[in-house]
N, C-alpha and C positions, 0 to 999 in steps of 0.2 A: 551600376554603382548607386548605392543609396544616397539620400540627401545628406545624412550625417557623415558618410565617408567623403562626399564632395566638400562639405564644410570643413572637415578635418584637413583635407589637402589645401583648401583656401587659406586656412589659418596658418598652416606650416609655411606655405609659399610666401604669405604676407610678411611674416616675421623674418624669414630668411632674406627676403629682399631688403627689409629695413636694416638688417645686419650688414649688407654690402655698403651702406652709406658711410660707415666709418672710414673705409679706404678712399672712397670718392671724395669725402669731405676734406681730406688732406689736400686736394687739388685747389680748394677755395679758402685755404687757411689765411691767406693774405688779403682777402676781400672783407669789407665791413660785414660782420656776422649777421646783424639783424636785417640790414638791407638785402643781404644775400638770401636770407630766408624768405624775405618778401618776394624776391624774384622767383624763388623755388615754388612758393605757394601760388603766385600769380600764374605761372606756367601750368601748374596742376589744376587750378580753377578754370582756366581756359579750356583745357582738355576735357575736364569733367562736364562743363557746360555744353560743350559740343556733343558729348555722349548723350546728355539729356535731350538735346535737340534731335539727334538721330533716332533716339528711342521713341520720340513723339509722346513722351509721358504726359498724361492729362494734368491740367493745372490743379494744384492743391493749395488751398488757402491756409496760410500759416496763422496760427493763433498767437497771442502775446506769449503764452507759455512756450510755444515752439521757438519763437524768436529768442527768448531769453535763454533757453537751453542751448541753442546753436551758438549764441554769443559766449555763453559760459564754456561750451565745448572748445570753441576756437581760442578763447582767452586763456584756458588752462592747458588743454591737451596739445595745442599747437604753439601758441605764443609763450605762455607761462613756462612750459617745459623747457623751451630754448633759453629763456632768460635765467631760470634757475641753474640750468646746466652750464651756461657760460660763466656765471658767477661762481659756481661750485668749483670749476677747474682752477680758479685762482686761490682756493683755500684747501683743496684736497686733491689727492692723486686720482688719476683715471680709474685705478683699481678699486679704490674706496667708493667712488661714485658708481661704478659698475656693480659692485656688490650690493649697495643700497637700492639702486634702481632694480636690481635683480630680484628684490622682494615683491615685485608687482604681482606675480602669480599667487602668493600667499594672501595678499590683501583682496584680490579679486575672488579668490576661493571662499573668503569669509564674507566680504561685503556684497558680492554679486547675488547670492541667494537671498540675503536679507532684503535687498532691493526688490527682489521678485517675490517676497513674502513666503519664503520656504527656508528650511533648515539647511545649513551647509553640509555637504557630503563629507563624511570622514575620509573616504578614500581620496577625494579630490584635494582635501586639505593636506593629507600626507604626501600626495604626489606633488603638490605645490611646494612643500618644504624641501622635497628632494630636488626639484627643479631649481629652487633658489640656492640650495647648497651647491648644486652643480655650477651655477653661475658664479658664485663666490670662489669656488675652486679654480674655475677657468680664468677669472679675472685677477685673483689674488686679493688679499684683504686691504692692502694699501695703507695710506696714512693721511692725516689731515687734522685741522683744528676743529673746534666745536662748530664754528660758523660754516665750515665746509660740510660737516655732517648734516647740519640743519638745511643747508641749501640742497644737498643731495636728497634729503627726505622730501623737500618741496618738489624736486623734479620727479621723484617717485610718485608723489600724490597726484601731480598733474598727469602723469602717464596713466594712472588708475582712472582718473576722471575722463580721460580720452575715450575710455570704453563705457564706464558707468553712465555718463551723461548721454551717450548715444542710445542706450537701451530703450528709454521711453520714446525716442524719436523714430527708430527703425521701423516699427510696425506701420506707421502712417506714411513716412517719407521714403523709406527704402534706402538701401546702401548708397546708391548713386547720388540722390539728393543730399543726404547727410554729408557725404564726402565733399560734394561740390559747394554746398552752402558754407560749410566750415572753412574750407580753403579760401573762399571769397571773403569771409569775415576776418580771417587772419591777416590778410594783406594790409589793410589800413592800420590795424593794431601794430604790426611790425614796423611799418613806416613811421608811425608816431613814436614808438619806442626807440627806433634808430635815431630820430631827430632829437628826442629828449636826452639820449645818452651821448650825443655829440658825434655820432658816426657820420653825420652828413659832411663833416669836414674832410673825411677820407673817401667820400663817395667818388667813384670813377666808373668808366665803361669797363665791363669785364673783358678779360683777354679771351682768346679763342678757346683755350683749355678750360678756363673758368666757366665760360658759357656752356661748353659741352657738359661739364659737371652739373651745372644748374639744370640743364635739360634732362639729364639722367635722373637727378634727384626729384625733379618736378613730375616727370612722367612715370618712372618706374617705382621709385621709393615712396612717392606721395599718391599720385592718381591711381596707379594699379594696386599698390599695397593697401591703400585705404579701402578700395572697392572689395578686395579680397577679404580684408579683415572684418569689415562691417557685414559682409555677406555671411561670414562664418560666425560672427558674434550673435547675429540674429537667430541662427540655427542652434548653435551649441550652448548659448548662454555665457555670461561673463566668467563664470567659475571655470568651466572646462576650456573655453577659448583662451582664458588667461594663462593656462599652462604653456601655451605656445609662445608666450612672450620670452620664455627661456631660450628660444631658438635665435634670438637676436645676436648674442655673442657667438653662436655657432655659425651664423651667416658671415659675421666678421672674420671668424677663424678660417672658414673656407675661402673667402675672398683673399685674405692675407696669404694663404698657402698657394692659391692659383697664381696670384700676381708676384709671388716670391718676395713679398715686402719684408717679411721676417720669418725666422724658423718657428715651427710649431712645437710647443713644449709638451712634456708629458702631462703637466697639470692641466693644460688646455684640453688635451685628449680625454683625460679622466673626467673633467668637468662636463665635456660634451656628452660623454657616456652616461653620466648621472642625469643630465637633462633629458636625454632620450629615454632613459629608464623611467623617470618620473612621468613623462608624457604618456608613455605606453601604459603605465599602471593606472594613471588617472582616467584615461580614455576608455578603460574597461569597466567603468562604473555601470552597474546594472540599472536599467531604466525600463519601467513598464511602458506599455503602449500609450497610456495617458500622458506620461511625462514626455515621451518621445514626440508626441504630436502637439504638445502644448503651444509651441511657437506658431504652429500653423493655424490655431484657432483665433489668433489675433487678426486685426484688420489688415489685409494684404495690400501692398502698394507696389506699383510697377518698379522694377529695379532699373 
């Protein structure tokens, strides 16, 4: 298996795992949201720090730029995304939010290459539009007010920054460090946000079911998915890797079907087919050997 093929599998697996969070999150719906997310990222941070220790990765000195990028990554991609998402649900339907956030592949297809100082690929942009359309078809267009739309756009921007801010960090720190440090940084931010929003009044010890859900979210959806995603992002680049963000609703769809939570509609199947078609089309982008090996010329860091 080539490295690109392995990265493709990592990206697909990461987004499918993230998609399973929709069903699992229903188990913690009654728990204070921000404090619950703090528990989730604390579990992920602990796991990832253990992985770093087991790998015996050499010590890397963080520059001020590295620290600022990690804080920005945690504050937007982890904390900000959740804050925007929570507020958006009060002003817009889940379908509208899903359709807006589903535009992530288009933004990454355009912004990712610019960040890397190259022109966007026409094929990848077309593929991203197809993937985004598939997400909208699967989720439905939904409804909401202007504030809800703006909040959904904020969530989408934070999701984009989750990848773009990691791009300059990955060559030096590697996927494990970026994942671990971002999770560590997110915990105090979420605790402060939970305190400021008054969630502390509802804070309690999680039930057994809730703790099981937090463990799953922390280990599988965060620690494992982050490692897979950042490993793929480093190899594929944000534009092509971004196409796989369309698999999040597919993961949710598969989980819903397996657990028999709700019947699968024809629109959802059609949307999943469009997403798959867009990804296949985009991943067939011709790349010469120089482009293919470009990520490898960067300073390598132990994963």
